[in-house]
N, CA, C and O atoms as a GROMACS GRO file, in nm:
protein
  396
    1UNK      N    1  11.690   9.045   6.230
    1UNK     CA    2  11.480   9.019   6.210
    1UNK      C    3  11.558   8.957   6.325
    1UNK      O    4  11.670   8.909   6.338
    2UNK      N    5  11.414   8.984   6.430
    2UNK     CA    6  11.448   8.958   6.554
    2UNK      C    7  11.440   8.780   6.555
    2UNK      O    8  11.432   8.721   6.448
    3UNK      N    9  11.442   8.714   6.671
    3UNK     CA   10  11.479   8.618   6.732
    3UNK      C   11  11.283   8.551   6.792
    3UNK      O   12  11.236   8.597   6.897
    4UNK      N   13  11.229   8.483   6.738
    4UNK     CA   14  11.096   8.432   6.847
    4UNK      C   15  11.171   8.464   6.933
    4UNK      O   16  11.291   8.489   6.940
    5UNK      N   17  11.009   8.458   7.063
    5UNK     CA   18  11.074   8.456   7.226
    5UNK      C   19  11.008   8.347   7.202
    5UNK      O   20  10.918   8.325   7.121
    6UNK      N   21  11.099   8.233   7.334
    6UNK     CA   22  11.059   8.114   7.367
    6UNK      C   23  10.957   8.091   7.433
    6UNK      O   24  10.880   8.187   7.426
    7UNK      N   25  10.915   7.999   7.503
    7UNK     CA   26  10.809   8.008   7.629
    7UNK      C   27  10.792   8.010   7.739
    7UNK      O   28  10.690   8.003   7.808
    8UNK      N   29  10.958   8.026   7.773
    8UNK     CA   30  11.013   8.071   7.897
    8UNK      C   31  11.032   8.238   7.893
    8UNK      O   32  11.149   8.268   7.915
    9UNK      N   33  10.964   8.329   7.875
    9UNK     CA   34  10.994   8.526   7.819
    9UNK      C   35  10.876   8.522   7.815
    9UNK      O   36  10.825   8.618   7.873
   10UNK      N   37  10.774   8.423   7.752
   10UNK     CA   38  10.619   8.462   7.757
   10UNK      C   39  10.551   8.442   7.911
   10UNK      O   40  10.452   8.499   7.956
   11UNK      N   41  10.642   8.335   7.980
   11UNK     CA   42  10.560   8.330   8.094
   11UNK      C   43  10.644   8.399   8.189
   11UNK      O   44  10.581   8.417   8.292
   12UNK      N   45  10.721   8.429   8.193
   12UNK     CA   46  10.804   8.570   8.298
   12UNK      C   47  10.706   8.697   8.231
   12UNK      O   48  10.608   8.726   8.300
   13UNK      N   49  10.716   8.740   8.158
   13UNK     CA   50  10.584   8.861   8.093
   13UNK      C   51  10.490   8.799   8.211
   13UNK      O   52  10.511   8.841   8.325
   14UNK      N   53  10.390   8.704   8.194
   14UNK     CA   54  10.259   8.706   8.198
   14UNK      C   55  10.221   8.698   8.383
   14UNK      O   56  10.111   8.708   8.437
   15UNK      N   57  10.322   8.684   8.429
   15UNK     CA   58  10.389   8.698   8.605
   15UNK      C   59  10.399   8.818   8.641
   15UNK      O   60  10.336   8.878   8.728
   16UNK      N   61  10.486   8.857   8.566
   16UNK     CA   62  10.493   9.045   8.613
   16UNK      C   63  10.367   9.127   8.650
   16UNK      O   64  10.328   9.220   8.720
   17UNK      N   65  10.322   9.024   8.551
   17UNK     CA   66  10.186   9.134   8.576
   17UNK      C   67  10.088   9.106   8.633
   17UNK      O   68   9.980   9.163   8.617
   18UNK      N   69  10.111   9.005   8.716
   18UNK     CA   70  10.026   8.908   8.844
   18UNK      C   71   9.964   9.044   8.951
   18UNK      O   72  10.042   9.109   9.021
   19UNK      N   73   9.825   9.067   8.947
   19UNK     CA   74   9.752   9.157   8.996
   19UNK      C   75   9.590   9.079   9.036
   19UNK      O   76   9.534   9.050   8.930
   20UNK      N   77   9.519   9.047   9.141
   20UNK     CA   78   9.428   9.021   9.157
   20UNK      C   79   9.356   9.107   9.094
   20UNK      O   80   9.382   9.222   9.128
   21UNK      N   81   9.248   9.094   8.992
   21UNK     CA   82   9.203   9.203   8.916
   21UNK      C   83   9.021   9.231   8.987
   21UNK      O   84   8.924   9.297   8.948
   22UNK      N   85   9.039   9.166   9.072
   22UNK     CA   86   8.901   9.210   9.157
   22UNK      C   87   8.883   9.192   9.275
   22UNK      O   88   8.789   9.145   9.338
   23UNK      N   89   9.016   9.248   9.313
   23UNK     CA   90   9.060   9.259   9.461
   23UNK      C   91   9.149   9.358   9.443
   23UNK      O   92   9.218   9.360   9.544
   24UNK      N   93   9.174   9.419   9.387
   24UNK     CA   94   9.291   9.564   9.384
   24UNK      C   95   9.292   9.663   9.477
   24UNK      O   96   9.206   9.743   9.513
   25UNK      N   97   9.477   9.634   9.533
   25UNK     CA   98   9.528   9.755   9.610
   25UNK      C   99   9.446   9.845   9.646
   25UNK      O  100   9.367   9.868   9.554
   26UNK      N  101   9.424   9.917   9.752
   26UNK     CA  102   9.364  10.030   9.775
   26UNK      C  103   9.449  10.170   9.719
   26UNK      O  104   9.393  10.272   9.679
   27UNK      N  105   9.597  10.148   9.727
   27UNK     CA  106   9.664  10.284   9.679
   27UNK      C  107   9.683  10.271   9.503
   27UNK      O  108   9.746  10.354   9.436
   28UNK      N  109   9.613  10.146   9.446
   28UNK     CA  110   9.635  10.108   9.301
   28UNK      C  111   9.516  10.183   9.271
   28UNK      O  112   9.506  10.262   9.177
   29UNK      N  113   9.447  10.162   9.335
   29UNK     CA  114   9.262  10.195   9.293
   29UNK      C  115   9.254  10.365   9.324
   29UNK      O  116   9.176  10.431   9.256
   30UNK      N  117   9.348  10.440   9.439
   30UNK     CA  118   9.325  10.573   9.444
   30UNK      C  119   9.360  10.618   9.370
   30UNK      O  120   9.312  10.728   9.346
   31UNK      N  121   9.477  10.562   9.275
   31UNK     CA  122   9.524  10.596   9.206
   31UNK      C  123   9.486  10.651   9.034
   31UNK      O  124   9.525  10.721   8.940
   32UNK      N  125   9.418  10.589   9.064
   32UNK     CA  126   9.360  10.503   8.885
   32UNK      C  127   9.234  10.656   8.903
   32UNK      O  128   9.197  10.720   9.001
   33UNK      N  129   9.201  10.666   8.748
   33UNK     CA  130   9.074  10.795   8.689
   33UNK      C  131   9.003  10.736   8.804
   33UNK      O  132   9.012  10.625   8.858
   34UNK      N  133   8.907  10.873   8.834
   34UNK     CA  134   8.763  10.803   8.904
   34UNK      C  135   8.709  10.722   8.840
   34UNK      O  136   8.680  10.616   8.896
   35UNK      N  137   8.675  10.740   8.702
   35UNK     CA  138   8.557  10.622   8.604
   35UNK      C  139   8.619  10.530   8.558
   35UNK      O  140   8.578  10.483   8.451
   36UNK      N  141   8.741  10.470   8.622
   36UNK     CA  142   8.814  10.329   8.569
   36UNK      C  143   8.868  10.311   8.663
   36UNK      O  144   8.990  10.300   8.665
   37UNK      N  145   8.806  10.303   8.749
   37UNK     CA  146   8.826  10.241   8.909
   37UNK      C  147   8.720  10.156   8.911
   37UNK      O  148   8.605  10.179   8.874
   38UNK      N  149   8.772  10.040   8.966
   38UNK     CA  150   8.630   9.885   8.991
   38UNK      C  151   8.536   9.918   8.979
   38UNK      O  152   8.462   9.893   8.884
   39UNK      N  153   8.500  10.023   9.126
   39UNK     CA  154   8.343  10.092   9.169
   39UNK      C  155   8.356  10.242   9.124
   39UNK      O  156   8.442  10.286   9.200
   40UNK      N  157   8.324  10.325   9.057
   40UNK     CA  158   8.342  10.419   9.046
   40UNK      C  159   8.275  10.521   9.124
   40UNK      O  160   8.158  10.545   9.154
   41UNK      N  161   8.401  10.578   9.150
   41UNK     CA  162   8.363  10.698   9.267
   41UNK      C  163   8.424  10.814   9.214
   41UNK      O  164   8.510  10.814   9.126
   42UNK      N  165   8.362  10.942   9.289
   42UNK     CA  166   8.486  11.040   9.298
   42UNK      C  167   8.555  11.078   9.346
   42UNK      O  168   8.593  11.015   9.445
   43UNK      N  169   8.620  11.205   9.315
   43UNK     CA  170   8.763  11.260   9.380
   43UNK      C  171   8.696  11.337   9.477
   43UNK      O  172   8.748  11.317   9.587
   44UNK      N  173   8.597  11.420   9.483
   44UNK     CA  174   8.561  11.546   9.593
   44UNK      C  175   8.484  11.489   9.726
   44UNK      O  176   8.429  11.382   9.755
   45UNK      N  177   8.496  11.556   9.760
   45UNK     CA  178   8.417  11.516   9.896
   45UNK      C  179   8.398  11.722   9.964
   45UNK      O  180   8.426  11.826   9.905
   46UNK      N  181   8.342  11.701  10.099
   46UNK     CA  182   8.232  11.802  10.161
   46UNK      C  183   8.367  11.795  10.288
   46UNK      O  184   8.376  11.686  10.345
   47UNK      N  185   8.431  11.866  10.315
   47UNK     CA  186   8.474  11.917  10.458
   47UNK      C  187   8.378  12.041  10.494
   47UNK      O  188   8.309  12.116  10.425
   48UNK      N  189   8.422  12.020  10.738
   48UNK     CA  190   8.414  12.075  10.782
   48UNK      C  191   8.573  12.176  10.824
   48UNK      O  192   8.671  12.136  10.887
   49UNK      N  193   8.558  12.263  10.787
   49UNK     CA  194   8.706  12.390  10.826
   49UNK      C  195   8.600  12.484  10.883
   49UNK      O  196   8.490  12.537  10.864
   50UNK      N  197   8.742  12.466  10.995
   50UNK     CA  198   8.776  12.564  11.153
   50UNK      C  199   8.818  12.686  11.115
   50UNK      O  200   8.927  12.682  11.059
   51UNK      N  201   8.762  12.808  11.126
   51UNK     CA  202   8.809  12.876  11.126
   51UNK      C  203   8.916  12.961  11.231
   51UNK      O  204   8.891  12.983  11.349
   52UNK      N  205   9.057  13.009  11.151
   52UNK     CA  206   9.134  13.013  11.266
   52UNK      C  207   9.088  13.121  11.362
   52UNK      O  208   9.114  13.103  11.481
   53UNK      N  209   9.010  13.250  11.318
   53UNK     CA  210   9.035  13.384  11.408
   53UNK      C  211   8.899  13.361  11.519
   53UNK      O  212   8.910  13.362  11.642
   54UNK      N  213   8.748  13.339  11.427
   54UNK     CA  214   8.644  13.281  11.572
   54UNK      C  215   8.589  13.130  11.548
   54UNK      O  216   8.468  13.109  11.542
   55UNK      N  217   8.688  13.025  11.535
   55UNK     CA  218   8.671  12.891  11.549
   55UNK      C  219   8.525  12.857  11.516
   55UNK      O  220   8.482  12.752  11.563
   56UNK      N  221   8.419  12.957  11.421
   56UNK     CA  222   8.353  12.871  11.340
   56UNK      C  223   8.361  12.740  11.294
   56UNK      O  224   8.461  12.676  11.328
   57UNK      N  225   8.278  12.685  11.222
   57UNK     CA  226   8.269  12.587  11.130
   57UNK      C  227   8.192  12.602  10.986
   57UNK      O  228   8.070  12.610  10.971
   58UNK      N  229   8.247  12.603  10.930
   58UNK     CA  230   8.163  12.600  10.775
   58UNK      C  231   8.200  12.455  10.662
   58UNK      O  232   8.307  12.452  10.600
   59UNK      N  233   8.117  12.365  10.651
   59UNK     CA  234   8.139  12.280  10.530
   59UNK      C  235   8.129  12.362  10.399
   59UNK      O  236   8.047  12.444  10.359
   60UNK      N  237   8.237  12.313  10.349
   60UNK     CA  238   8.367  12.312  10.199
   60UNK      C  239   8.371  12.216  10.113
   60UNK      O  240   8.430  12.108  10.117
   61UNK      N  241   8.308  12.259  10.040
   61UNK     CA  242   8.353  12.122   9.891
   61UNK      C  243   8.485  12.186   9.887
   61UNK      O  244   8.526  12.299   9.912
   62UNK      N  245   8.567  12.010   9.826
   62UNK     CA  246   8.704  12.023   9.814
   62UNK      C  247   8.761  12.100   9.737
   62UNK      O  248   8.849  12.186   9.749
   63UNK      N  249   8.680  12.048   9.624
   63UNK     CA  250   8.733  12.072   9.459
   63UNK      C  251   8.627  12.250   9.436
   63UNK      O  252   8.607  12.287   9.320
   64UNK      N  253   8.580  12.324   9.535
   64UNK     CA  254   8.549  12.464   9.510
   64UNK      C  255   8.551  12.529   9.446
   64UNK      O  256   8.647  12.598   9.479
   65UNK      N  257   8.499  12.580   9.334
   65UNK     CA  258   8.560  12.709   9.284
   65UNK      C  259   8.509  12.845   9.225
   65UNK      O  260   8.500  12.892   9.111
   66UNK      N  261   8.472  12.900   9.388
   66UNK     CA  262   8.474  13.024   9.445
   66UNK      C  263   8.516  13.040   9.585
   66UNK      O  264   8.476  12.963   9.672
   67UNK      N  265   8.602  13.147   9.611
   67UNK     CA  266   8.637  13.215   9.735
   67UNK      C  267   8.564  13.167   9.812
   67UNK      O  268   8.444  13.194   9.800
   68UNK      N  269   8.610  13.071   9.930
   68UNK     CA  270   8.432  13.078  10.103
   68UNK      C  271   8.581  13.199  10.134
   68UNK      O  272   8.696  13.233  10.103
   69UNK      N  273   8.446  13.225  10.232
   69UNK     CA  274   8.489  13.354  10.390
   69UNK      C  275   8.413  13.245  10.471
   69UNK      O  276   8.360  13.141  10.432
   70UNK      N  277   8.424  13.298  10.595
   70UNK     CA  278   8.350  13.266  10.739
   70UNK      C  279   8.267  13.391  10.728
   70UNK      O  280   8.289  13.501  10.676
   71UNK      N  281   8.125  13.320  10.821
   71UNK     CA  282   8.028  13.440  10.816
   71UNK      C  283   8.057  13.530  10.941
   71UNK      O  284   8.004  13.640  10.960
   72UNK      N  285   8.150  13.468  11.027
   72UNK     CA  286   8.134  13.568  11.153
   72UNK      C  287   8.210  13.652  11.088
   72UNK      O  288   8.166  13.755  11.039
   73UNK      N  289   8.341  13.612  11.081
   73UNK     CA  290   8.461  13.788  11.060
   73UNK      C  291   8.483  13.756  10.914
   73UNK      O  292   8.595  13.772  10.866
   74UNK      N  293   8.414  13.726  10.865
   74UNK     CA  294   8.475  13.786  10.665
   74UNK      C  295   8.666  13.734  10.650
   74UNK      O  296   8.759  13.804  10.608
   75UNK      N  297   8.668  13.658  10.678
   75UNK     CA  298   8.815  13.571  10.615
   75UNK      C  299   8.811  13.473  10.587
   75UNK      O  300   8.738  13.392  10.645
   76UNK      N  301   8.890  13.440  10.482
   76UNK     CA  302   8.925  13.396  10.339
   76UNK      C  303   8.947  13.247  10.396
   76UNK      O  304   9.064  13.220  10.426
   77UNK      N  305   8.874  13.173  10.411
   77UNK     CA  306   8.888  13.003  10.458
   77UNK      C  307   8.950  12.895  10.330
   77UNK      O  308   9.029  12.807  10.361
   78UNK      N  309   8.905  12.912  10.186
   78UNK     CA  310   9.011  12.857  10.092
   78UNK      C  311   8.952  12.949   9.988
   78UNK      O  312   8.856  13.025  10.003
   79UNK      N  313   9.046  12.924   9.848
   79UNK     CA  314   9.076  13.005   9.734
   79UNK      C  315   9.062  12.884   9.627
   79UNK      O  316   9.114  12.776   9.653
   80UNK      N  317   8.988  12.907   9.500
   80UNK     CA  318   9.019  12.802   9.441
   80UNK      C  319   9.158  12.758   9.294
   80UNK      O  320   9.230  12.839   9.237
   81UNK      N  321   9.153  12.641   9.277
   81UNK     CA  322   9.260  12.634   9.191
   81UNK      C  323   9.256  12.591   9.081
   81UNK      O  324   9.176  12.664   9.021
   82UNK      N  325   9.296  12.510   9.009
   82UNK     CA  326   9.285  12.439   8.836
   82UNK      C  327   9.136  12.328   8.897
   82UNK      O  328   9.030  12.308   8.836
   83UNK      N  329   9.182  12.265   9.047
   83UNK     CA  330   9.120  12.089   9.070
   83UNK      C  331   9.053  12.194   9.219
   83UNK      O  332   8.980  12.292   9.231
   84UNK      N  333   9.140  12.091   9.321
   84UNK     CA  334   9.099  12.127   9.460
   84UNK      C  335   9.122  12.318   9.526
   84UNK      O  336   9.196  12.408   9.488
   85UNK      N  337   9.036  12.312   9.618
   85UNK     CA  338   9.034  12.426   9.672
   85UNK      C  339   9.196  12.394   9.766
   85UNK      O  340   9.242  12.300   9.831
   86UNK      N  341   9.236  12.514   9.731
   86UNK     CA  342   9.361  12.549   9.860
   86UNK      C  343   9.345  12.609   9.972
   86UNK      O  344   9.315  12.728   9.957
   87UNK      N  345   9.353  12.577  10.072
   87UNK     CA  346   9.261  12.621  10.266
   87UNK      C  347   9.373  12.691  10.274
   87UNK      O  348   9.483  12.671  10.224
   88UNK      N  349   9.323  12.795  10.359
   88UNK     CA  350   9.399  12.907  10.449
   88UNK      C  351   9.482  12.834  10.548
   88UNK      O  352   9.447  12.750  10.631
   89UNK      N  353   9.601  12.884  10.523
   89UNK     CA  354   9.740  12.898  10.601
   89UNK      C  355   9.651  12.870  10.789
   89UNK      O  356   9.578  12.950  10.848
   90UNK      N  357   9.689  12.758  10.828
   90UNK     CA  358   9.686  12.774  10.929
   90UNK      C  359   9.496  12.742  10.981
   90UNK      O  360   9.449  12.737  11.095
   91UNK      N  361   9.441  12.729  10.875
   91UNK     CA  362   9.284  12.663  10.884
   91UNK      C  363   9.317  12.514  10.928
   91UNK      O  364   9.430  12.470  10.908
   92UNK      N  365   9.203  12.423  10.999
   92UNK     CA  366   9.228  12.301  11.012
   92UNK      C  367   9.045  12.262  10.910
   92UNK      O  368   8.950  12.319  10.856
   93UNK      N  369   9.108  12.114  10.945
   93UNK     CA  370   9.005  12.074  10.840
   93UNK      C  371   8.954  11.925  10.852
   93UNK      O  372   9.055  11.855  10.844
   94UNK      N  373   8.831  11.834  10.870
   94UNK     CA  374   8.796  11.758  10.849
   94UNK      C  375   8.707  11.707  10.724
   94UNK      O  376   8.612  11.766  10.673
   95UNK      N  377   8.755  11.595  10.693
   95UNK     CA  378   8.623  11.542  10.599
   95UNK      C  379   8.575  11.466  10.658
   95UNK      O  380   8.612  11.383  10.741
   96UNK      N  381   8.392  11.528  10.567
   96UNK     CA  382   8.306  11.498  10.620
   96UNK      C  383   8.276  11.360  10.594
   96UNK      O  384   8.317  11.319  10.485
   97UNK      N  385   8.178  11.230  10.713
   97UNK     CA  386   8.164  11.138  10.695
   97UNK      C  387   8.092  11.142  10.526
   97UNK      O  388   8.038  11.237  10.468
   98UNK      N  389   8.118  10.999  10.480
   98UNK     CA  390   8.004  10.947  10.363
   98UNK      C  391   7.853  10.890  10.437
   98UNK      O  392   7.830  10.810  10.528
   99UNK      N  393   7.770  10.972  10.351
   99UNK     CA  394   7.626  10.917  10.407
   99UNK      C  395   7.565  10.862  10.284
   99UNK      O  396   7.453  10.811  10.289
   0.00000   0.00000   0.00000
């Protein structure tokens, strides 16, 4: 048989979870599921990818489900994975500004 906890132990347990729920830290919000955040926001984004051969800029979706190729030189810019698309080695990208 377990002994009941005294009030001191209960008070310590409450203080261990001391987080401001109205203003959570950004790191904590980023790790949460997109629907469980304080304000729901998607994990996906659009990005400008620069081709390493001809330096042409193409807009690519971060979670693209198709292979994206450069319109000028037909080199592969990214390939799909289970989640985010994997950029080709050497391609530089810039996340598009939220509009």
